[in-house]
C-alpha positions as CSV (number, residue, x, y, z in Angstrom):
1,X,74.2,193.0,12.5
2,X,74.8,189.3,13.2
3,X,76.7,190.0,16.4
4,X,74.0,192.2,17.9
5,X,71.2,189.8,17.4
6,X,73.3,186.8,18.3
7,X,74.4,188.4,21.6
8,X,70.8,189.2,22.5
9,X,69.6,185.7,21.7
10,X,72.4,184.0,23.7
11,X,71.8,186.3,26.7
12,X,68.1,185.6,26.7
13,X,68.5,181.9,26.2
14,X,70.7,181.8,29.4
15,X,68.1,184.0,31.2
16,X,70.9,186.5,31.9
17,X,70.2,190.2,32.3
18,X,72.3,192.9,30.7
19,X,73.5,193.8,34.2
20,X,74.6,190.3,34.9
21,X,76.5,190.0,31.6
22,X,78.1,193.4,32.1
23,X,79.3,192.3,35.5
24,X,80.9,189.1,34.1
25,X,82.7,191.2,31.4
26,X,83.6,193.9,34.0
27,X,81.9,196.7,31.9
28,X,78.8,198.9,32.2
29,X,75.3,197.8,31.3
30,X,75.1,200.7,28.8
31,X,78.0,199.1,26.9
32,X,76.0,195.8,26.6
33,X,72.9,197.7,25.5
34,X,74.9,199.5,22.7
35,X,76.3,196.2,21.5
36,X,72.8,194.7,21.2
37,X,71.5,197.7,19.4
38,X,74.4,197.8,17.0
39,X,75.6,201.2,18.1
40,X,79.0,199.9,19.0
41,X,81.2,196.9,18.8
42,X,83.2,195.2,21.5
43,X,87.0,194.9,21.6
44,X,88.6,191.5,20.8
45,X,89.2,190.5,24.4
46,X,85.6,191.1,25.2
47,X,84.5,189.0,22.2
48,X,86.6,186.1,23.4
49,X,85.1,186.5,26.9
50,X,81.6,186.4,25.4
51,X,82.5,183.2,23.5
52,X,83.7,181.6,26.7
53,X,80.6,182.7,28.6
54,X,78.1,181.4,26.1
55,X,80.3,178.5,24.9
56,X,80.2,179.4,21.2
57,X,82.9,179.9,18.6
58,X,84.0,183.3,17.3
59,X,82.8,182.8,13.8
60,X,79.3,181.8,14.9
61,X,79.0,184.7,17.2
62,X,80.1,187.3,14.7
63,X,78.8,186.0,11.4
64,X,76.6,183.0,12.0
65,X,73.1,182.4,13.5
66,X,73.1,180.9,16.9
67,X,69.6,179.5,16.3
68,X,71.2,177.0,13.8
69,X,74.0,176.0,16.1
70,X,73.6,173.5,19.0
71,X,75.3,175.2,21.9
72,X,77.6,172.8,23.8
73,X,76.3,171.6,27.1
74,X,78.4,173.3,29.8
75,X,77.7,170.5,32.2
76,X,78.9,167.8,29.8
77,X,81.4,165.4,31.2
78,X,85.0,166.5,30.7
79,X,87.0,163.7,29.2
80,X,90.7,163.1,29.4
81,X,91.5,164.8,26.1
82,X,89.8,168.0,27.3
83,X,91.8,168.1,30.4
84,X,95.0,167.5,28.5
85,X,94.2,170.2,26.0
86,X,93.4,172.7,28.7
87,X,96.6,171.8,30.5
88,X,98.6,172.2,27.3
89,X,97.0,175.6,26.6
90,X,97.8,176.7,30.2
91,X,101.4,175.7,29.8
92,X,101.7,177.6,26.5
93,X,100.2,180.7,28.0
94,X,102.6,180.5,30.9
95,X,105.5,180.3,28.5
96,X,104.2,183.1,26.4
97,X,103.6,185.2,29.5
98,X,107.3,185.1,30.7
99,X,108.7,185.4,27.2
100,X,106.7,188.5,26.4
101,X,107.2,190.2,29.8
102,X,109.5,193.2,30.0
103,X,111.6,193.8,33.1
104,X,109.0,196.3,34.5
105,X,106.2,193.8,33.9
106,X,108.2,191.1,35.7
107,X,108.6,193.4,38.7
108,X,104.9,194.1,38.7
109,X,104.2,190.4,38.5
110,X,106.5,189.6,41.5
111,X,104.9,192.5,43.5
112,X,101.4,191.0,42.7
113,X,102.5,187.6,43.9
114,X,104.1,189.1,47.0
115,X,100.9,191.1,47.9
116,X,98.8,188.0,47.4
117,X,100.9,186.0,49.8
118,X,100.8,188.9,52.3
119,X,97.0,189.0,52.1
120,X,96.7,185.2,52.6
121,X,99.1,185.3,55.6
122,X,97.2,188.2,57.2
123,X,94.0,186.2,56.7
124,X,95.4,183.5,59.0
125,X,95.0,185.9,61.9
126,X,91.1,186.1,61.9
127,X,91.2,182.4,61.0
128,X,93.0,181.6,64.2
129,X,90.6,183.9,66.1
130,X,87.6,182.1,64.7
131,X,89.2,178.7,65.6
132,X,89.8,179.9,69.2
133,X,86.4,181.6,69.5
134,X,84.3,178.7,68.2
135,X,86.5,175.7,68.6
136,X,88.1,176.3,72.0
137,X,85.6,178.5,73.7
138,X,82.4,177.0,72.4
139,X,82.8,173.5,71.0
140,X,85.4,172.3,73.5
141,X,83.1,173.1,76.4
142,X,80.6,170.5,75.2
143,X,80.8,167.5,77.5
144,X,82.6,164.3,76.4
145,X,82.8,165.2,72.7
146,X,84.2,168.7,73.0
147,X,87.8,167.9,72.2
148,X,86.8,165.8,69.2
149,X,84.5,168.6,67.9
150,X,87.2,171.2,68.4
151,X,89.8,169.1,66.5
152,X,87.4,168.4,63.6
153,X,86.3,172.0,63.4
154,X,89.9,173.2,63.3
155,X,90.8,170.6,60.7
156,X,87.9,171.6,58.5
157,X,88.7,175.4,58.8
158,X,92.4,174.8,58.0
159,X,91.6,172.7,54.9
160,X,89.0,175.2,53.7
161,X,91.4,178.1,54.1
162,X,94.2,176.3,52.4
163,X,92.0,175.4,49.4
164,X,90.5,178.9,49.4
165,X,93.9,180.5,49.4
166,X,95.2,178.4,46.5
167,X,92.0,179.0,44.5
168,X,92.2,182.8,45.1
169,X,95.9,182.9,44.3
170,X,95.4,181.0,41.0
171,X,92.3,182.9,40.1
172,X,93.9,186.3,40.4
173,X,96.9,185.4,38.4
174,X,94.7,183.8,35.8
175,X,92.5,186.8,35.4
176,X,95.3,189.3,35.8
177,X,97.8,187.7,33.4
178,X,97.0,184.3,31.8
179,X,93.5,185.3,30.4
180,X,95.2,188.1,28.5
181,X,97.7,185.9,26.8
182,X,96.9,184.9,23.2
183,X,98.8,181.9,21.9
184,X,99.2,181.3,18.1
185,X,96.0,179.4,17.6
186,X,94.0,182.1,19.3
187,X,95.7,184.8,17.2
188,X,94.9,183.0,14.0
189,X,91.2,182.8,14.9
190,X,91.2,186.5,15.8
191,X,92.7,187.4,12.5
192,X,90.1,185.5,10.5
193,X,87.3,187.0,12.5
194,X,88.6,190.5,12.2
195,X,89.1,190.2,8.5
196,X,85.5,189.0,8.0
197,X,84.3,192.0,10.0
198,X,86.8,194.4,8.2
199,X,88.0,195.3,11.7
200,X,91.7,194.6,11.1
201,X,93.7,195.9,14.1
202,X,97.0,195.2,15.7
203,X,97.3,191.4,16.3
204,X,101.0,191.3,16.9
205,X,100.5,192.1,20.6
206,X,100.6,189.0,22.7
207,X,99.3,190.6,25.9
208,X,96.1,192.6,25.6
209,X,96.0,195.5,28.0
210,X,92.8,196.2,29.8
211,X,92.8,199.4,31.8
212,X,89.5,198.5,33.4
213,X,90.9,195.4,35.2
214,X,93.3,197.2,37.6
215,X,95.0,195.3,40.4
216,X,93.1,197.4,42.9
217,X,89.9,195.9,41.6
218,X,91.3,192.4,41.9
219,X,92.5,193.2,45.4
220,X,89.1,194.4,46.4
221,X,87.5,191.2,45.1
222,X,90.0,189.1,47.1
223,X,89.1,191.0,50.2
224,X,85.4,190.4,49.6
225,X,86.1,186.7,49.1
226,X,88.1,186.6,52.3
227,X,85.4,188.3,54.2
228,X,82.9,185.8,52.8
229,X,85.1,183.0,53.8
230,X,85.3,184.2,57.4
231,X,81.6,184.8,57.5
232,X,81.1,181.2,56.5
233,X,83.3,180.1,59.4
234,X,81.3,182.3,61.8
235,X,78.1,180.8,60.4
236,X,79.2,177.6,62.2
237,X,78.3,179.1,65.5
238,X,74.6,179.9,64.8
239,X,74.2,176.7,62.9
240,X,75.3,174.7,65.9
241,X,73.0,176.8,68.1
242,X,70.1,176.0,65.7
243,X,70.7,172.3,66.0
244,X,71.1,172.4,69.8
245,X,68.0,174.7,70.2
246,X,66.0,172.4,68.0
247,X,66.9,169.4,70.1
248,X,66.1,171.4,73.3
249,X,62.8,172.5,71.8
250,X,61.8,168.8,71.3
251,X,62.6,168.0,74.9
252,X,60.8,171.0,76.3
253,X,57.7,170.1,74.2
254,X,57.8,166.7,75.7
255,X,58.2,168.1,79.2
256,X,55.2,170.5,78.7
257,X,53.1,167.6,77.4
258,X,53.9,165.6,80.5
259,X,52.6,168.5,82.6
260,X,55.9,170.2,83.7
261,X,55.6,174.0,84.2
262,X,58.2,174.8,81.6
263,X,56.1,176.7,79.1
264,X,58.1,179.9,79.7
265,X,61.4,178.1,78.9
266,X,59.8,176.6,75.9
267,X,58.8,180.1,74.6
268,X,62.4,181.3,75.3
269,X,63.7,178.4,73.2
270,X,61.4,179.3,70.3
271,X,62.5,182.9,70.4
272,X,66.2,181.9,70.6
273,X,65.7,179.5,67.6
274,X,64.2,182.4,65.5
275,X,67.0,184.8,66.4
276,X,69.7,182.1,65.7
277,X,68.0,181.4,62.3
278,X,68.1,185.1,61.4
279,X,71.8,185.3,62.6
280,X,72.5,182.5,60.1
281,X,70.2,183.7,57.2
282,X,71.3,187.3,57.0
283,X,75.1,186.7,56.6
284,X,74.5,183.6,54.5
285,X,72.5,185.7,52.0
286,X,75.4,188.1,51.8
287,X,77.8,185.2,51.0
288,X,75.6,183.9,48.2
289,X,74.8,187.5,46.9
290,X,71.1,187.1,47.8
291,X,69.2,190.2,48.8
292,X,67.9,190.2,52.4
293,X,64.3,190.9,53.1
294,X,65.0,193.3,56.0
295,X,61.3,194.0,56.5
296,X,60.7,190.3,57.3
297,X,63.8,190.2,59.4
298,X,62.6,193.1,61.6
299,X,59.1,191.6,61.9
300,X,60.8,188.3,63.0
301,X,62.9,190.1,65.6
302,X,59.8,191.9,66.9
303,X,57.9,188.6,67.1
304,X,60.9,187.1,69.0
305,X,60.8,190.0,71.4
306,X,57.1,189.5,72.1
307,X,57.6,185.7,72.6
308,X,60.5,186.5,75.1
309,X,58.3,188.9,77.1
310,X,55.4,186.4,77.2
311,X,57.8,183.6,78.1
312,X,59.3,185.7,80.9
313,X,55.9,186.3,82.4
314,X,54.9,182.7,82.3
315,X,58.3,181.6,83.7
316,X,58.1,184.1,86.6
317,X,54.6,182.8,87.4
318,X,55.8,179.1,87.4
319,X,59.1,179.9,89.2
320,X,57.5,181.6,92.2
321,X,55.0,178.8,92.6
322,X,57.8,176.1,93.0
323,X,59.6,175.5,96.4
324,X,63.2,174.5,96.4
325,X,64.1,171.8,99.0
326,X,67.8,171.6,99.7
327,X,67.5,167.9,100.5
328,X,67.0,164.5,98.7
329,X,63.5,163.3,97.8
330,X,61.8,161.5,100.7
331,X,61.3,158.3,98.8
332,X,65.0,158.0,98.0
333,X,66.3,154.6,99.5
334,X,69.6,154.1,101.1
335,X,71.8,151.1,100.3
336,X,74.8,149.9,102.3
337,X,77.8,147.9,101.3
338,X,80.3,146.5,103.9
339,X,83.8,145.1,103.5
340,X,86.3,143.7,106.0
341,X,89.9,144.4,104.9
342,X,93.2,143.4,106.4
343,X,95.1,146.2,108.3
344,X,98.8,147.0,107.6
345,X,101.1,149.8,108.8
346,X,101.1,151.5,105.3
347,X,97.3,151.7,104.8
348,X,95.9,155.1,103.9
349,X,92.7,156.5,102.7
350,X,94.1,159.0,100.1
351,X,92.6,156.9,97.3
352,X,89.2,158.0,98.5
353,X,89.0,161.8,98.8
354,X,85.5,162.7,97.6
355,X,83.8,162.9,101.0
356,X,84.7,163.0,104.7
357,X,85.3,159.7,106.5
358,X,83.8,158.9,109.9
359,X,86.1,156.8,112.1
360,X,84.5,154.6,114.7
361,X,86.7,153.0,117.4
362,X,86.3,149.2,117.7
363,X,89.2,147.7,119.8
364,X,88.2,144.2,118.7
365,X,89.5,145.0,115.2
366,X,93.2,145.1,115.8
367,X,94.3,143.5,112.5
368,X,91.2,144.3,110.5
369,X,89.4,147.4,109.1
370,X,85.7,147.3,108.6
371,X,84.5,149.7,105.8
372,X,80.8,150.6,105.4
373,X,79.5,152.8,102.6
374,X,76.0,154.2,102.6
375,X,74.7,155.6,99.3
376,X,71.4,156.4,97.5
377,X,70.1,154.1,94.9
378,X,67.7,156.6,93.3
379,X,67.2,157.7,89.7
380,X,70.6,156.0,88.7
381,X,71.2,152.4,89.7
382,X,74.9,151.9,90.8
383,X,77.1,149.3,92.5
384,X,79.8,150.4,95.0
385,X,83.0,148.5,95.3
386,X,85.6,148.6,98.2
387,X,89.1,147.4,97.9
388,X,92.7,148.2,98.8
389,X,95.2,148.9,96.0
390,X,98.9,149.8,96.7
391,X,98.0,150.3,100.4
392,X,95.3,152.8,99.4
393,X,91.6,152.5,100.2
394,X,89.6,152.7,97.0
395,X,85.8,153.2,96.9
396,X,84.4,153.4,93.4
397,X,81.3,152.7,91.3
398,X,81.7,149.4,89.4
399,X,80.5,148.8,85.9
400,X,78.2,151.1,83.8
401,X,75.4,152.9,85.6
402,X,71.8,151.8,84.7
403,X,69.8,154.8,83.9
404,X,66.2,154.9,82.8
405,X,65.4,158.3,81.2
406,X,61.7,157.7,81.3
407,X,61.6,156.6,84.9
408,X,63.8,159.5,86.0
409,X,61.7,162.0,84.0
410,X,58.5,160.6,85.6
411,X,60.0,161.0,89.1
412,X,61.2,164.6,88.5
413,X,57.9,165.5,86.8
414,X,55.9,164.3,89.8
415,X,58.1,166.4,92.1
416,X,57.7,169.5,89.9
417,X,53.9,168.9,89.6
418,X,53.9,169.0,93.4
419,X,55.6,172.4,93.2
420,X,58.9,171.1,94.7
421,X,62.4,170.9,93.4
422,X,64.9,168.7,95.4
423,X,68.7,168.9,95.4
424,X,69.2,165.8,93.3
425,X,73.0,166.4,93.3
426,X,73.1,165.1,96.9
427,X,72.1,161.7,95.5
428,X,75.8,161.3,94.5
429,X,77.1,161.7,98.1
430,X,78.4,158.7,100.0
431,X,78.6,158.2,103.8
432,X,81.8,156.3,104.6
433,X,82.4,154.7,108.0
434,X,85.7,153.0,109.0
435,X,85.7,150.8,112.1
436,X,89.0,149.7,113.6
437,X,91.1,150.1,116.7
438,X,92.3,153.5,117.9
439,X,95.9,152.5,117.1
440,X,95.0,151.6,113.5
441,X,93.1,154.9,113.1
442,X,96.2,156.8,114.3
443,X,98.4,154.9,111.8
444,X,95.9,155.6,108.9
445,X,95.8,159.3,109.7
446,X,99.6,159.4,110.1
447,X,100.0,157.8,106.6
448,X,97.6,160.3,105.1
449,X,99.4,163.3,106.6
450,X,102.8,161.9,105.5
451,X,101.5,161.6,101.9
452,X,100.1,165.1,101.8
453,X,103.4,166.5,103.2
454,X,105.5,164.7,100.6
455,X,103.3,165.9,97.8
456,X,103.0,169.5,99.0
457,X,99.2,169.5,99.4
């Protein structure tokens, strides 16, 4: 009864249940229970699998005492010799595989490879959908860094899928074929073990058949792994939402502390953060085979719903107490910049097309054009430059804008505290006035019209 007690000791030492061991061996729990009670004995391929799982040799498992043997550390560093030995064994198994295959088995092997390739190719369809859904439609819309995030996300998904496909391809062929190959060294060890146990059986066979490991079961495992892979890709979306919502939550907490009536939006953000966390946690637990606590999930969803309702009530109260003013703040100051430019018969204003231009006739300016730009220097400090380039009038902001987040936040906070919201977008508007003779104005307009006609505007 050495084997029965040794198996039980090894299993308990690894904190492994009978169900877990049965799953690794692809058998029922009752079979493991019978082995440990001595009521039955496993087949040779199962003995070899047990030795691999617990990292012990066949003789110790069957006839020795595992308490007297120091089990090898599975996490020990693999040296070069180990790698070469494993590679050598793999090559021997591949040679034995093809040498021992009948014509029918070769056809079955080719069909297996073909189906694996089909499954992997079909898997690229949902992969592309995920890349378009998350990469193009979600990440690419993020200002400034959207294209870079999209490119990085697509590259990561492509690399992961390529590695995943190779691993699955090799894993299935290994389990389906190579693990059932017994080279000469393995056969010699099996003969010794069987003789000692007086269980001499057929050892001539090179390939051990296992009716329990059908291709259908392997294919089902592949599909599950593929589903888990795509779930991991989908988890990118809620993970990004969690990060964004966490940052937003920090800002809204700061706003509320400064007295802004944004408590309702803050509560919405908290609820959205909880829901996003659940959207990440539930599928992630499926991927790692961890059981979800659906009672806690439902309670969390209920709490989120209550927070949303409370936040909506608070937001409605704050919203209806604020007045929207479709104008700039009263304390916004106007700055002006003026430039006298030489007039020529090719001058146009197509280089500046953001706003309307007001033309003022000044017959004293026959060979000059006076350009005046009025703009708001509020919240964001900016400098306006005026020049002519390639006979086109250009008006642009020179150099980086100076922006004080704290100062801007204080200004907007004071406006909201006074229950007013202004149209801050109007601060970007310019008022452009061009003074020159009436003849020069006609020339400029004619040049503009000619440009638009030539370019089919």
